[in-house]
N, C-alpha and C positions, 0 to 999 in steps of 0.2 A: 647350243653349238657343240658339236663333237668332232674332233679331228680324226681323220682316217689314219694319219701317220704324222709323226714328228721326227725330223732328222737333223743332225748337225751337218752343216755344209762347209764350215771353215773354222780355223782356229789359228791365232797368231799372237806374237808379243805385241803389246800396245802401251808404249810409254806415254804418260800424260803429265800435266803440271801438278797432279795430285799424287803421282807415283806410278809404279809399273803394274799394269794389269795384263791379263790375257783376254783377248777379245774373241768371242765365239759367235758364229752365226747359225741360227736355227730356222727351219721352215716347217710350218704345220700345214698339212694339206686338208682342206675341207671338202665335203661333198659338193658336186656341182662344178660349173665351169664359167661362172659369170666374171666380168672384168674386175680389175683391181679397184678397190674403193677409192684410192687416191686419184684415179682417172674419172670415175663416175660420180663421186660424191655420195655414193650410197653407203649404208652402214657396213662396218667391217665384216659382219657375219656373212655377207653375200659373196665375199671373195673366195677364190679357189685356194690361194696360197697366202698365208699370213707369216710375215717375218718377225723375228725377234733377235736382238743382239744382247749378249750377256758379257758384262765386264766383270772379271773375277780377279780378286786380289788375295794372296796369302792362303793360309790353311782354313778352309771352310768346312772341315769335317770334325775337328777335335771338340768343337762346341757350336751351338747354334750361331751362324754368322749373321751379321747385319745385312739385310736385304731390302732393296728399294725396287718396286715395280713402277716404272716411269713411262707414262704414255707420251708418245711423240708429240711435240709441239714446235713446229717449224718457226712460228712467229716468236715464241719465247726463247726456245733453246738456241736457235741460230741467230735471230735478228735482235734478241734482247728486248722484246716487247715487255712493257710494264702494264699491259691490260690484264695480265695474269701473273701468278707467282711461280710458274713452271720452271723457268731457268734458275731461279733462286733455289727452288727445291732440288733441282738436279745437282747444282753445285754443293748444296748442303749434304746431299747423299754421298757424293764423291769424296768430299772432305772428311765426312764422318767415317766412311770406310777406310780412308787413308789413316785416320787417327787410330783406328783399331787394328790397322795393318792386315785386315782380312774382311772380306765381304763380297757381295754380289749386287750389281746393278743390272736389272732386266729392263731393256728398252723396247717397248712394244710399238708396232705400227698401228696406233689407234688415234690418229689425229682428230682433234675436236671431240673428244670422248666418243670416238667411233663413227662420226658422221662424214669425215673426210675434209680435206683442206678447203676446197672451194665452198662447200656448205658452211664451214666455219667462218669464212670471210663474209658470206651473206649474213650469217648471224651477227657478225661485228656491225654490219650496216644497221640491223634492227636494234642492236644495243645502243648505237649512236642516237637512235630515235627514242630511246627511253626504256626499251625492254631489258630485263636482266638476262643472264646467260641461259637460264632454264626457259623463260618465256620465248626467247628468240628461237631456240631449238624446236620448241613445240609449234610455234607459228610456221616454221618451215616444214612441218610434217614429221619431225623426228621426236624420239623420246629424249628425256633430259640426259640420259647416259646409256649408250649402247655397249659399253665395255664389258667384256667377260675375261676371266683370268685362268681359264683352263690351260692355255699355252704356257704361261709362266710356271704354273704348277708342274706341268709335264717336264719342262726344262729343268726345274729344280731337282726333280727325281732323277733325270738323266745325269745330272751332276752329282748324284749321290747325297743330296741334301733333303732331309725330311723334317728338320726342325729349324726355325728361323726366328730372329728378331726382326720384325717387319717395320720399316720406317714408312709411316703413312698417317694421314689424318682421316682416311676414309674407312669406316668400319666394314664396308662391303668387301674390301680387299682381304681383310682378316677373315671374314666369313667364307669367302670364296676359297682361300687357301686351305682353311680348316676342312671345308666340305670335300676338297680334292685330296685330303690325306696328308697335308703339310701342317705340322704343329707350329702354331705361333706362340712362342714362349714369352714374348714381350712385344707390345706395340710401342715403337719409338716415334715421338712426334716429328712430323715433317714441317712444322710451322716455321715460317721465316719472319724476319723483321717486317712489320706492317708498313705499307705505303699507301698514300691517299689514292694513287692511280688504280690500285686493284682492291681497295677496301670493300666496295660494293660487290665485286666478284666473289671475294672470299666469304662475305656475309651471306650471299645467296647460297653458296655451297653448304654453309653451316645451317641455315634456316630451312632450305628446301631439299637438301641432299644428305643431311645428317652428318656432315663432316665435323670433326672435333677441333674446335678452335678456341683458344684461351685469350688471345690478344687481338684486339680489333681497334681500328681507327675510324674516324668519321670520313665519309666521302662527300661531305657537304662543303 
């Protein structure tokens, strides 16, 4: 996936319960003119315009800032689902940035690891019947993970940031940023307190997707 262009479309003050951020909206234009993945359920790569929101706090230039690339998860981030650890990771990132008084959260429109919201809900049905998160995606005709990280890398460069401390358990994010010319000086764990409701989900990410997880609980 290669963006024809990336532009900033908006910027404003953004007070939160973690502190004061600046919120910036970016759009990356892709070749082609197919419909939005949120409407069709098709992978994010097929959309014409992909959006990204950046929350920026403090001085992000004097030293490598703490950065989190967070993929949109309506069910977790908004509704508080405990099928996944997404909302807990989002809140961990925001509180950690606030503790350092500087950092960037990059929020990407890649629902369901890029398959779209409706397809993710279909995957939930299959998971209720015993499939894990990877098996469900594959049974629906998708790859385990469609996400790419060119847009976050482009946005970081537009913000004048070329070195970061990256909060992630996913080595693919580290590799993607490094390949795009962003130096990752440190990987900071995004691991949250384990819960039985998403133990199997986290273990599948560890065993089948290579995520780095140190703490695990039983899902039995």
